[in-house]
C-alpha positions as CSV (number, residue, x, y, z in Angstrom):
1,X,-125.9,152.0,-61.7
2,X,-126.8,153.6,-65.0
3,X,-126.8,150.6,-67.2
4,X,-125.0,147.4,-68.2
5,X,-122.1,147.7,-70.7
6,X,-121.1,144.1,-70.5
7,X,-122.9,141.1,-69.2
8,X,-120.6,139.4,-66.7
9,X,-121.3,136.9,-64.0
10,X,-120.0,137.2,-60.5
11,X,-120.4,134.5,-57.9
12,X,-119.5,135.2,-54.4
13,X,-119.9,134.6,-50.7
14,X,-120.1,137.3,-48.0
15,X,-119.0,136.2,-44.6
16,X,-120.2,138.1,-41.5
17,X,-117.8,137.7,-38.7
18,X,-119.0,138.7,-35.2
19,X,-118.2,142.3,-34.3
20,X,-116.4,143.0,-37.6
21,X,-117.1,144.1,-41.2
22,X,-118.1,141.6,-43.8
23,X,-115.5,139.6,-45.8
24,X,-116.2,139.0,-49.5
25,X,-114.9,136.2,-51.7
26,X,-115.9,136.7,-55.4
27,X,-115.2,134.9,-58.7
28,X,-115.7,136.7,-61.9
29,X,-116.2,135.2,-65.4
30,X,-113.4,137.4,-66.8
31,X,-110.0,135.8,-67.6
32,X,-108.3,138.5,-65.5
33,X,-108.6,141.9,-63.9
34,X,-105.5,144.0,-63.9
35,X,-104.3,147.2,-62.3
36,X,-107.0,149.9,-61.9
37,X,-109.7,147.6,-63.2
38,X,-109.1,145.3,-60.2
39,X,-109.1,148.2,-57.8
40,X,-112.3,149.6,-59.4
41,X,-114.1,146.2,-59.0
42,X,-113.0,146.0,-55.4
43,X,-114.3,149.5,-54.6
44,X,-117.7,148.8,-56.3
45,X,-118.1,145.5,-54.5
46,X,-117.0,147.0,-51.2
47,X,-119.7,149.7,-51.5
48,X,-122.3,147.1,-52.4
49,X,-121.5,144.8,-49.5
50,X,-120.8,147.4,-46.8
51,X,-117.2,146.5,-46.3
52,X,-113.7,147.7,-47.1
53,X,-111.8,146.8,-50.3
54,X,-109.0,145.2,-48.3
55,X,-111.6,142.7,-46.8
56,X,-112.2,140.9,-50.1
57,X,-110.6,138.6,-52.6
58,X,-111.8,138.7,-56.1
59,X,-111.3,135.9,-58.7
60,X,-110.8,132.4,-57.6
61,X,-109.9,139.2,-45.9
62,X,-108.8,139.6,-43.1
63,X,-105.3,141.2,-43.3
64,X,-103.4,142.7,-46.2
65,X,-99.8,143.5,-47.0
66,X,-99.4,146.0,-49.7
67,X,-96.3,145.9,-51.8
68,X,-95.6,147.2,-55.2
69,X,-93.8,144.7,-57.4
70,X,-91.1,146.1,-59.7
71,X,-91.5,146.6,-63.4
72,X,-88.7,145.7,-65.9
73,X,-89.6,147.1,-69.3
74,X,-88.3,150.6,-70.4
75,X,-91.2,153.0,-71.0
76,X,-89.7,154.3,-74.2
77,X,-89.6,150.8,-75.7
78,X,-93.2,150.1,-74.7
79,X,-94.5,153.4,-76.1
80,X,-92.6,152.8,-79.3
81,X,-94.3,149.4,-79.7
82,X,-97.7,151.1,-79.2
83,X,-97.0,153.8,-81.8
84,X,-95.9,151.4,-84.5
85,X,-98.5,151.2,-87.3
86,X,-97.3,147.8,-88.3
87,X,-97.2,146.2,-84.9
88,X,-99.2,143.0,-84.3
89,X,-102.4,143.1,-82.1
90,X,-100.7,140.7,-79.7
91,X,-97.6,142.9,-79.4
92,X,-99.6,146.1,-78.9
93,X,-101.9,144.4,-76.3
94,X,-98.9,143.2,-74.4
95,X,-97.3,146.7,-74.6
96,X,-100.5,148.3,-73.3
97,X,-100.6,145.9,-70.3
98,X,-97.0,146.6,-69.5
99,X,-97.6,150.4,-69.7
100,X,-100.6,150.1,-67.4
101,X,-98.6,148.2,-64.9
102,X,-95.7,150.6,-65.1
103,X,-98.0,153.5,-64.5
104,X,-99.5,151.7,-61.5
105,X,-96.0,151.2,-60.0
106,X,-95.0,154.8,-60.7
107,X,-98.1,156.1,-59.0
108,X,-97.3,154.0,-56.0
109,X,-100.5,152.0,-56.2
110,X,-100.1,148.9,-54.1
111,X,-100.9,145.3,-54.9
112,X,-102.7,143.4,-52.1
113,X,-101.7,140.0,-50.9
114,X,-104.3,138.8,-48.4
115,X,-105.2,135.8,-46.4
116,X,-108.6,134.5,-45.1
117,X,-108.2,132.6,-41.8
118,X,-111.0,130.2,-41.1
119,X,-110.6,129.2,-37.5
120,X,-107.1,128.0,-36.9
121,X,-107.3,125.1,-39.3
122,X,-107.7,126.7,-42.8
123,X,-105.9,129.7,-44.3
124,X,-106.4,130.8,-47.9
125,X,-103.8,133.1,-49.3
126,X,-104.7,135.3,-52.2
127,X,-101.8,136.3,-54.5
128,X,-101.5,138.6,-57.5
129,X,-100.8,137.6,-61.1
130,X,-100.0,134.1,-62.1
131,X,-97.9,132.8,-59.2
132,X,-95.8,129.7,-59.4
133,X,-96.7,126.4,-57.5
134,X,-93.7,126.9,-55.3
135,X,-95.6,129.7,-53.5
136,X,-98.2,127.0,-52.5
137,X,-95.4,124.8,-51.2
138,X,-94.0,127.8,-49.3
139,X,-97.4,128.4,-47.6
140,X,-97.7,124.7,-46.6
141,X,-94.2,124.9,-45.1
142,X,-95.0,128.1,-43.2
143,X,-98.3,126.7,-41.8
144,X,-97.8,122.9,-41.2
145,X,-100.5,123.1,-38.5
146,X,-103.2,124.2,-41.0
147,X,-104.6,123.5,-44.5
148,X,-102.9,126.2,-46.4
149,X,-104.3,127.1,-49.9
150,X,-102.8,129.6,-52.3
151,X,-105.0,131.1,-55.0
152,X,-103.6,133.3,-57.8
153,X,-105.1,135.4,-60.5
154,X,-106.0,138.2,-58.2
155,X,-104.7,141.5,-59.7
156,X,-103.1,140.2,-62.8
157,X,-101.2,143.4,-63.4
158,X,-97.7,141.9,-62.8
159,X,-98.3,138.9,-65.1
160,X,-96.3,135.9,-64.0
161,X,-94.7,136.2,-60.5
162,X,-91.8,133.8,-60.9
163,X,-88.9,132.8,-58.8
164,X,-85.5,134.5,-59.2
165,X,-84.0,131.3,-60.6
166,X,-86.7,131.2,-63.3
167,X,-84.9,133.9,-65.3
168,X,-81.8,131.7,-65.6
169,X,-83.9,128.5,-66.3
170,X,-85.8,130.2,-69.1
171,X,-89.3,129.4,-70.4
172,X,-92.1,131.7,-71.3
173,X,-93.1,132.6,-67.8
174,X,-90.1,134.9,-66.9
175,X,-90.3,136.3,-70.4
176,X,-94.0,137.2,-70.0
177,X,-93.6,138.4,-66.4
178,X,-93.7,142.2,-65.8
179,X,-91.7,141.7,-62.6
180,X,-88.0,141.6,-61.8
181,X,-86.4,138.6,-60.1
182,X,-86.5,140.5,-56.8
183,X,-90.3,140.1,-56.8
184,X,-89.8,136.6,-55.4
185,X,-88.6,138.0,-52.0
186,X,-91.4,140.5,-51.9
187,X,-94.0,137.9,-52.4
188,X,-92.4,135.4,-50.0
189,X,-92.3,138.1,-47.3
190,X,-95.9,139.1,-47.9
191,X,-97.1,135.5,-47.8
192,X,-95.2,134.9,-44.5
193,X,-96.8,138.0,-43.0
194,X,-100.4,137.2,-43.9
195,X,-100.3,133.5,-43.3
196,X,-99.1,133.8,-39.7
197,X,-101.7,132.8,-37.1
């Protein structure tokens, strides 16, 4: 490390399973990490703890399912918003986040959905973005034999990960989501895959 550009606090736990690489659980004092920032932190922490990036959950592993969630905003409109001299800071910030997420999707960079299994009794699923409470209920239905916990705010690149019906119901979440309605089935399938015993 060459220096400190920002003072941030990271609190974490490193688990050392027998005959396997360490697993890292880490909470940062940032509001969110998105796209390549999230991947960069995972890489740095993996090097520091002697493990692999897919064996950690940052912000809030045993297996991982990598799926790219779809973007829904035309690149031309996003770039136009960024180039306007009179655009608001909020609009330009949103456009920059959308563009970064679109570039991630176009590059084929995956978003990790992981689960930490503690014995057979507890399973903690780590999801991207701001996932709806229904995903917690899904996890409990899929694992009635265990205490299933779903944490969000992993890679916040996709914004809100809503349900397909949310777009018809309205509200700010589907409007602020960078995902299409089809993302529900992607996240459901990924949760089902990682939560299985």
